N, C-alpha and C positions, 0 to 999 in steps of 0.2 A: 404195426405202423401207427395206429391210433393210440395205442398204449404209450408208445415212445413220445408222441406229440403231447399227450396229457401230462406225462412226467416233466417234459421240457417246460411247459407253461407253468406247472406247479412250482418248479425250481425258480423260474423267473420271478414269479410273484413273491416267493419267499425271500429272494435276494433283495427285492425292492422294499421289503418291509410290509407287504400287504398280507398280514396274518393277524390272528386274534390277539397275540401277545404284544405286538408292536403296531399300534394304530398310526395312521398317517398323521403327520404333524405339519402345520403350516410353517413356512419359513419365518424365522425370527426377524424382528425389526433390524437387527444388526446385519443379518444375512441379506435383507433387501437393500439396505444402504450400501453394502459391499458391492452389490451388483450395479448400483446406480450412484457412483460417487458424485459429490458436488463438484461443479466446475471450479468454483472459487474456494477450494478446500482450505486455503490458508488465509482467506480474506475476511472481510467484515460483512459480506452480503447476507450471511446467515442471521445477523442481528437486526436486519433492516425493519422487520415487522415486530420486533420485541418492544412492547410498550415501555419497559424499563430503560432500554437503550435509547429509544426516541426521547424519553423524558430527560435524559442526560444532556440533550442538545436543545438548549433554549434558542428561540429565534434570535438571530444576530441583530445587534443594534446597528442602525445605519451608519455607514462611514462614507463621507464625501471628501474626495481628495483629488488634487491635480496630479496625474501620473506623469512620470518621466519618459516612459517607453511608448511602444506602439503595439497594436494588435496585428498579427501576421497570420498567413495561411501558407501551408506547404504540403507537398505530396506525401502520402503515406503508402506503405507497401500493398495495402489492400485495394488500391485504385481510387480511394477517396482522398480528401484533403484533411489534414490535421490543422488545428488552430492553436494559437498561443499568444502570450504577451511577452515581449522582449525588451530588455534594456541592454544595448550593445556596449561593449567595453570602449573606453576612450581611444585606445589604440588597438589595432588588429591583434587578436589573441585567440589561442586555441584552448583557453580556460573557460569552462562552462559550468554554471550551476543550474540544474533542473529543479524547478519548484513545483510541488504537487499540492493541489487544493484539498480542503476539507470536503465533506459530502454535500456542501451547499453549491459547489461549482466554482468556476473561476470568477469570483466576485471582486469588488473593489478592495476588500481587505487583503486578498492574496496579491493583487497587483501592488498595493501599497507596501506590503511586506517584501515583495520582490525588489521594489525601489530601495527599501531599507538595507537589504542584503547587498545590493549593488553599491550603495554609498559607503557602507561599512567595509566593503572589500576594495575600497579606493578606486572604484571605476575600472579596475584591472581585469574584471571577470564578466563575461557575457552571462546575463541572467535570463533564463527562459522559463516562464510559467506555462506548462502545458495544459491545454484545455481538455480534460478527460471526459467531459460530458458533451462535447461537440456543440458548445454554445448555450447549453441549458444552465440556468442559474435560478435558485430559489432561496427564500428565507423562511419557508415553512418546513418544520421538522418531518411531518408525514410525507410531504412531497419529496423532500431530500432522501428519505428512506426508499421511496419508490424509484427515484432516479438511480440510486446506488444499486438497487435490486435489479434494474433492467439493463444495466450496462453489460456488455459482452466482453469477456476476458480477452478474447483474441483481438477485438477492436482496441482495447486499452494497450495491449502489447504493441500493436501496430502504431499507435500514437507515440509511444516511447521510441520505437525504432525510427519513426519519421523524424523525431527530434534529434536522434543520434545522427541520422543522415544529413539533416540540416546543419548540424554543428560541424560536420566535416570529418574526414578520415583521420585527422591528427588530433581530434578533440580529446581533452582530458576533462572528464565529467564527474562532478560531485552532485549529490542529490539531497533534497530536504523536503519534508512534507508533514502534514498534521492529520491525525485520525485516519480517514480513508486514504489521504495522501501520505500519511506516515508509512502505511503498508506499501504504497506504491513507490515511495522513495527507496525502500529496500528492494522491491521487485525490479525497479529501474536499475539498481546496482547490479543485479543478476543479468538483466537483459543486455545492458551496455557492455558487459564482458570486460575485455582488456582496456576499454576506454574509461571504465569506472575507476575513480580514485578515492571515493568516500561516500558515506550515506549517513544522514542524520534523520532519525525517525522519531517524531513526536507522537506519543501514544498511538502507535500503529500496530496492527496485527502482524506478528512475525511469520515467516515461512518456516514450516516444520521439517520439510524433507531434507535430511542430512546430506544426501547426494547432491541436491541443488546448492546447499550451503557450501559444499566443497569447491564449487566453481566461482565463488566470490573472489573478486580481485582486490579487496580492501578490508580494512577493519570497519566497525560500525559504532556510531554513537546513538544510544537509545535514551530518550527523555520521556519517561512514563509518568502516569498519574496513579492515584490510589482509586481503584475501581474494581468492579466485579467481572467485567468482560475481558479486558486485557489485564488480567489479574496478576498478582505477584507470582502465583503458580505458573501461569502462562509465560511470564517473563523469565522465571528461573529455568523453566524447561527450554526456552530459547537459548539462554546462556549455556546450558549443558549441551545442547545440540551444536552450538557454535564451537564449543570446545572440542567435541567429538570430531567435527569437521576440520579442526585445525585452524579456526579463524578467531579473530579477536573481537570481543564485544565489550565496550565500556558503557555502563548505563547507570542511571539514577532513577529511583521511584520517588517522585515528589509527593509530599503530603498535601495534595491538592486535587480538585476534581478534574474529570476529563475536560479537555479543551481549556485548561487553565491559562494557556499562553495566548489565547485569542482575545484581543482587547474589545472585540465586538460581542463577546460572550458576557452576559450579565454576571456570570460567576468568575470573571477574569480575576486572577491573582497576580497583581502587578509585581510584587516582590519575587515570587516564584518564577514568573515569566522572565524577569530580568536575569535571574540566576541561570535559568535554562538557556536563554539567548546568549549569555556570556560564554557558556560551555560550547554552544553550537558555533559561535563566531570564532572562538579559539581553535576549534577543530577545523573549520573551513579555511581559516587563514593559514594553518599549518599545511593543509592539503594543497592550497594554491600558492603557497610561499609568498603571502602578502603580509606586509607589516602594518 
């Protein structure tokens, strides 16, 4: 009886690797990460504390403008309220453009840009800039990184869903955003499902999961910068994944720094920004059938 027990224990230890020839090894970093994946796997949250990434984002220059729209609040699926800035179409319309902020929050620049989209779409489209930070806004790069790092993915998803519900069951939604918002323009296209008709992502991090990409209801326009984070390699991988998923991606990598299209950025490149905006507007006018 005792002999059988002894051999059973010896066999168990041998199977687990507790012997002189195979010492116990701590799990590798890869194995630890595999057990605890990041919530925002495809997002930019991982860069929030990187000094090089923060250094790319210079404090925005102040912009003071009289806005055309109004601030609104509406219910979200998690029992809270979502917020946004809206410019309503001149006539009742089921056409909607969702606008997504940079990591600074829903500031005056984003509101002004929402007005510009509205005017260039002939007032025929409802333009809704969703407040992804629930009212928080900053001009400090470190604080912006902290804000981006503390947002909860499920809350952001609920804000998008709240916008979709507010737009109505017959809404046709296109999306546009920059940086943090560039990624959320694309995620919004996935979340809004059959309501989605297009997505413009300015230097935003792509979604990598091919199975998620397969659910996309539209093509995508990508307007990227020359940088090390959302790099050419990242963009080409995105293009390959979209092709695998059977989806269309049209994109251009501009020879310009991150956030080159933001006029409040000290490194604003006016010529490249105009070129990118012309591409975005041609795309959106095509989606909304606006001349």
